N, C-alpha and C positions, 0 to 999 in steps of 0.2 A: 624610581622604583622599577625593577625589572619584572617583566611578565614571565611567570614560571609555568610553562605549558604542562610540564609533568605534574605539578601540583593540581592544576586545573583538571587534567585528565583523570588523575586518581580520585579526586574528590567530587567532580561535577559531571563527568562524562555520562554515566548511566542516568543520573537524575535529569540532565539536559536532554537526553534521548527520550526519556519518558515524557518530558514536557513537549518536545517537538512532535512526537507521535500522537500525543493527546490532542495537540492543536490541529494536526492534519485530520484526525478522525472527527474532531469537532467541526472543522470546516466542511468536510464531506457531508456530515449530517445536517449542518446548517443549509448548505446548498440544496440538499434533498428536501428537507421539511419546511424551511423558510423560503428558500429561493425557488422551489418548485421544479428542480431538475431531477427527473426520474433516472435513477442509475440502472444500467443494464447488469447482467450477471457478472461480466468481466470487471465492471466498476466495483461491484461488491467484493469480488475476489481480491482486488487490489487493496482492500482495507485489512485483509487478514495479516499481512506482514506487520502493519502498525500495531494491531492487537497483540501479535506475538512479541514484538519488541517491548511493549509495555509490560507484558507478563514476565519475560526473561530479565528485563532490567530491574523490575521491582524485586523479583526473587534474588537477583544478584546483589541488590542493595541490602536486602534483609539477611540473606544466608551465606553469600559467597564472597565475602570481602577478600578472602585469600586467593580467589581465582577470578578477579575482575578482568584479567587479560583474556581468559577463555570466554567469558560472557561477552566482552566487547567484540571479540572475533566472531562469535556466534551471531551477534546482532548485525555485524557487517555482512555476513553471509545472508541473513534474513533480508536485509535491504537490497542485496544483489538479486535475490529472488523477486522481490517487489519490483525492481527495475526491469527484470525480465518479463514479468507479467504486464507491466505498463508498455514495454516495447511491443509485445505480442498484440496487446489491445490497440496500440497505435497503428500497427500493420493492418488490423481488421478495419479500423476507421478509414484508413487510406486505400482500402481495397487491394492491398498487396497480397493478401491471402484471405481465405475463408476462415471463419471462427470454427473451432473444433466442437464447441458447445452448441446447444440449441438456442442461440441468441435470437430471441424474438419468435422462434418457431414453436410448434406444438410437439414435434417429435414423432407423432403418429397420426394416422387417419382415424376418424371416428368409426366405431364398429356398428353403430346403429343410429336411428334418428334421434333418440334421447341424448346420446353422446354428442351428436352434431349440434343440437340445440344448446347443450351445456357449453360447447366450444364457442358458439356464437355469442353467448351471454357473458362468457368469461373475459376478463381484461387480459389482453395480450401482453406478454413481457416486452420490455423495450429492446429494440434491435441494437446490437453491439456496434454496428457500423454507422450509426447516426450520431453526429456530433451536435450537441445542444449548445455548447458554450466555447468560445475561443477568445484569446487575448493575443494580439499581434499575430494572428493567423495560426496559433498553436492551441490545441485542445488541452483540457485538464489532464488528460492522460500523459501528454508530453511533459507537462510541468511535474507530474508525479514521478515520471521516469527520471527526470533531472534531479529532483529532490532526493529520490531514493539512492541514486548514484553518489550524490554529494554526501549523504548521511552514511553510506557504506564507507566512503573514503575517510570521513571523520572517525568512524568507529575503528577502522583499521589503524589509522594514525594514533588514535587514543590508546589502542591496545599496545602498540609499539612503545609509546611513551611510558605507559604503566610498567611494561616489562623492563624497559631500560632503567626505570627508577628502582626496580627490585622490590 
C-alpha cells in the first residue's frame, strides 16, 4: 500500500495541526498549574500562535474547504511568528539582548507611600531572563522555537501538496 501524502494533507493537515496545537497548549498549562512553573509574559505571548492556529484551522475545517491552501499557508506564517517570538525570548534568556517588555519590572516608580506599600505587597511578575526548566541544556523556549519551525514547514508542505492535488 502506497502512502498518499496529498490525500493526508487534504484530509488531515488542519485537524492534525489543531491536535498538535491543543497538545502544546495543554502541556504549557500542565507545566504551569500542575508542574508549578510560573510563565513570564513572553511565555504567555508564545501561546498566542497556538490559539490562533486552532481558531483558523477549525474555521478552515468548517467553512473554507475550497481554500485549504490559503488556510494552511496562513497557519505556516503564524507558526513562523511563533518561532520568532520564541527566538526573541531565547535571546532574552541568554542575555543576548534586553526584553522590550517590562518582564518582571513594575514599569514606574510609586507616586506616594500607599502606592509603595501596594507595590511591596503585590506579587512581582516573573522575569523573562530566568530559566526554570531545561532538558539537555535547552529551555522550553528553544523547544518551542524548534516545534514552531517544524510545524511551519509541515504547514507549507501541506499547502503545496493540497495545491498540487487541485
